[in-house]
N, C-alpha and C positions, 0 to 999 in steps of 0.2 A: 502494499499499499502505497501510496505517497500523500504528502500533505503538500497543497500548492498554497502559493498565495498570491493574491491580486494587488501588487505593489501599489498602483495609485490608489486604490481603496485605503490602503492600510494608515493610519493615523498614528501609530506609533503609542499606544494609550499602556502596552506591556499586560495586559490581562491574561494575555495566552503565555508571557514567558511566565508569570507566578503558575499558571496551570499547569504548565510542563515545559519547566528549565532545563530539563534533559534533551529536547528536541529543539529550543528556540531561545534566542536572546535578543535584545537588541543592543547595536553596538554604539559608540562613543557619539554617533549623531543620529543616533534614535531611530535606525533602519533594523528591520526586523532581519534576523539570520537565522534560518532553519535548516534543519536535518529532514531533508524530503524524504526519505525512505524512512518508514516507522514498520517495524518488528513488531510482532505479536504482544510481546510483552510491554508495550509502549504505546497500543492502541488506545487503552483507556485515557492516557494523558493526553493525546493527539484529539479525541473527541472531546473532551475536557476544553482544549483551547480554542478547537473550532465554537465550542459552544457559547464560549464567553465573549467571544468578539462583538465587540458592539457595532463594527460597521460589515459584520460578515465577509471579512477580506480573506479568510482561510477556508480550505476545503479539503475533504479528503476524499482519494480517487482509488 
């Protein structure tokens, strides 16, 4: 599975980082950096990150 980011939509709130710090983080400029490949034991964290994004910039495919 993969996490995809709609970069223009992302506003850098950081809620996804709080939900899944092992998968993503905000860099020094506030841009989201993420590990797009999700393994089975990370799926719940990835779903939580997608769910808390206030601008729906993340998706799991």
